[in-house]
C-alpha positions in Angstrom: 27.2 86.9 -59.2 29.3 84.1 -60.6 30.5 84.0 -64.3 29.4 81.0 -66.4 32.3 79.7 -68.5 31.5 77.4 -71.3 34.3 74.8 -72.1 34.4 73.3 -75.5 35.2 69.8 -76.5 38.3 68.5 -78.2 39.4 70.5 -81.2 36.1 72.6 -80.9 35.6 76.3 -80.5 32.8 78.6 -79.4 30.8 77.3 -82.4 29.9 74.3 -80.2 28.0 76.6 -78.1 26.4 78.7 -81.0 22.9 77.9 -80.0 23.5 78.2 -76.2 25.4 81.5 -76.0 22.3 83.9 -77.1 19.9 82.0 -74.8 22.2 81.9 -71.8 23.7 85.4 -72.2 20.3 86.9 -72.0 20.2 85.9 -68.3 23.8 85.1 -67.1 27.3 86.6 -67.4 28.7 84.0 -69.9 32.2 83.6 -71.4 33.7 80.8 -73.7 37.2 79.7 -72.7 39.8 78.8 -75.3 42.4 77.5 -72.6 42.3 74.1 -74.2 43.9 75.5 -77.2 46.9 76.9 -75.3 48.2 74.4 -72.9 49.4 70.8 -73.4 47.7 69.0 -70.6 44.4 69.2 -68.6 45.9 70.3 -65.1 47.7 73.2 -66.9 44.5 74.1 -68.7 42.7 74.1 -65.3 45.2 76.5 -63.7 45.2 78.8 -66.7 41.4 78.9 -66.6 41.3 79.7 -62.9 43.9 82.4 -63.4 42.2 84.0 -66.3 38.7 84.4 -64.9 38.4 85.9 -61.3 35.7 85.3 -58.7 33.3 82.4 -58.4 32.8 80.2 -61.5 30.0 78.1 -62.9 31.7 75.7 -65.3 29.8 74.1 -68.3 31.9 71.7 -70.1 31.2 69.4 -73.1 33.3 66.3 -73.5 36.9 67.3 -73.0 35.4 70.5 -71.6 33.8 68.5 -68.8 37.2 66.8 -67.9 38.7 70.2 -67.9 36.0 71.2 -65.5 36.8 68.3 -63.2 40.4 69.2 -63.1 39.6 72.8 -62.2 37.4 71.7 -59.4 40.2 69.5 -58.1 42.6 72.4 -58.2 40.5 75.0 -56.5 37.1 73.7 -55.2 36.3 76.8 -53.4 36.1 78.7 -56.6 33.7 76.5 -58.3 29.9 77.4 -57.5 28.5 74.6 -59.7 29.3 72.4 -62.7 27.6 70.9 -65.8 29.2 68.1 -67.5 27.7 67.3 -70.9 28.7 64.3 -72.9 31.7 63.7 -70.7 33.4 61.0 -68.5 35.6 60.9 -65.4 37.6 57.8 -66.6 40.8 57.7 -68.3 41.4 56.3 -71.8 41.4 52.6 -72.0 44.4 50.7 -73.6 42.1 50.3 -76.7 41.3 54.1 -76.8 44.9 55.0 -76.4 45.8 52.8 -79.4 43.0 54.3 -81.6 44.0 57.8 -80.8 47.7 57.0 -81.3 46.8 55.5 -84.7 44.7 58.5 -85.6 47.4 60.8 -84.8 49.6 59.3 -87.2 47.1 59.7 -89.9 46.6 63.3 -88.9 50.3 63.9 -89.1 50.4 62.4 -92.6 47.9 64.8 -94.0 44.7 62.6 -93.8 42.8 64.4 -91.2 39.7 65.2 -93.1 39.2 61.7 -94.4 39.7 60.2 -90.8 37.3 62.8 -89.5 34.7 62.1 -92.0 35.0 58.5 -91.7 34.3 58.6 -88.0 31.9 61.5 -87.9 29.0 59.0 -87.4 30.2 58.3 -83.8 29.7 62.0 -83.0 25.9 62.1 -83.7 22.9 60.2 -82.8 22.1 57.4 -85.3 19.2 59.3 -86.5 21.5 62.2 -87.5 24.6 60.4 -88.6 23.8 60.7 -92.3 23.1 64.3 -92.2 25.5 65.8 -94.7 25.2 69.4 -93.4 26.0 68.4 -89.7 28.9 66.3 -90.7 30.3 69.2 -93.0 29.8 71.5 -90.1 31.5 69.2 -87.5 34.5 68.4 -89.7 34.7 72.1 -90.8 34.9 73.3 -87.1 37.8 70.8 -86.3 39.8 71.9 -89.4 39.1 75.5 -88.7 40.6 74.9 -85.2 43.6 73.2 -86.9 45.2 69.8 -87.2 47.9 70.9 -84.9 45.5 71.5 -82.2 43.6 68.2 -83.0 46.8 66.4 -82.4 47.8 68.3 -79.2 44.4 68.0 -77.5 44.2 64.3 -78.4 47.6 63.9 -76.6 46.4 65.9 -73.6 43.3 63.7 -73.2 45.5 60.6 -73.6 47.6 61.8 -70.6 44.8 62.3 -68.4 44.2 60.6 -65.0 41.1 58.7 -63.9 39.2 61.2 -62.0 36.6 58.9 -60.5 38.4 58.7 -57.1 37.9 62.6 -56.5 34.2 62.5 -57.5 33.0 62.0 -54.0 34.8 65.3 -52.9 32.6 67.2 -55.1 30.1 69.3 -53.0 28.8 71.9 -55.4 25.7 71.3 -57.3 26.4 69.2 -60.5 24.4 68.7 -63.6 25.3 65.5 -65.6 23.7 65.4 -68.9 24.3 62.9 -71.8 22.6 62.0 -75.1 20.7 58.7 -75.1 22.5 57.8 -78.3 26.0 59.0 -77.3 28.5 56.5 -78.7 31.6 58.1 -77.6 30.7 58.8 -73.9 27.8 56.5 -73.4 25.1 57.1 -70.8 26.9 54.6 -68.3 29.8 57.2 -68.0 27.3 59.9 -66.9 25.3 57.6 -64.6 28.6 56.7 -62.6 29.6 60.4 -62.1 26.1 61.2 -60.9 26.0 58.2 -58.5 29.3 59.2 -57.0 28.4 62.9 -56.3 26.2 63.9 -53.5 24.6 66.8 -55.2 24.4 65.5 -58.8 21.4 65.6 -61.1 21.3 63.3 -64.0 19.6 64.1 -67.4 19.4 61.9 -70.5 18.8 64.0 -73.6 16.5 61.9 -76.1 17.4 62.1 -79.7 21.1 63.3 -79.1 24.5 61.8 -79.6 27.7 63.1 -78.5 27.0 66.6 -79.9 23.8 67.4 -77.9 24.3 71.2 -78.0 23.8 71.1 -81.9 21.4 68.1 -82.1 19.1 69.1 -79.4 19.8 72.9 -78.7 16.3 73.7 -77.4 16.2 71.0 -75.0 19.8 71.8 -73.8 19.1 75.4 -73.5 16.0 74.7 -71.4 17.9 72.2 -69.3 20.8 74.6 -68.7 18.7 77.7 -68.0 16.4 75.9 -65.4 19.5 74.4 -63.7 21.3 77.8 -63.7 18.2 79.5 -62.2 18.5 77.1 -59.3 22.3 77.6 -59.0 22.7 81.3 -59.0 20.2 82.0 -56.1 22.3 79.4 -54.1 25.3 81.4 -54.7 23.6 84.8 -53.8 22.3 83.4 -50.5 25.7 82.1 -49.5 27.6 85.5 -50.1 
């Protein structure tokens, strides 16, 4: 039986999966990885992930976690039974995004992280949820708990990533690609192009969700992942 590894997004921790862990753990062997907090670039994170978890893996990554999953697959495709990419992209940062991240890092280094995060929190949520003070507090609190040093380091890691789209056609394992219909950070077009390039991909748009779909639509995400995993694990057992 393969292990399901949950990969948090940038400057996030296991709290990103707080609603998924109980539901998934009732049926599967599930772990949350923190390699993104211990290495300076995505290839190094991928190698550490593969070294720390033995055997066949099912990778479920949100945002930066999805980028990490793609790098792990490129590093050792034979180890990856299946992948789910939530709110993610295979693209490298554009020049505009690189400039925005660089400007934000300066603000973070000057002690203004919380103000910048609160000013931009609306982009993490579906427009219907952007004014929810409790969710914004939760989101900002999670990042500040992980720490400003990690926020800076992980932004730099994402800025250094390469365009993974040329390797998408090499993916032969089952792939679930899911995106919130109101995702402003990785819009649905990013998920569509991944799904169109991968032979065994399945695309799902989650209604009423933005970039943080695991929090905004937990029941829908849980049902989606459980149904998908039920199809993936029998495939692995039959192949053994």
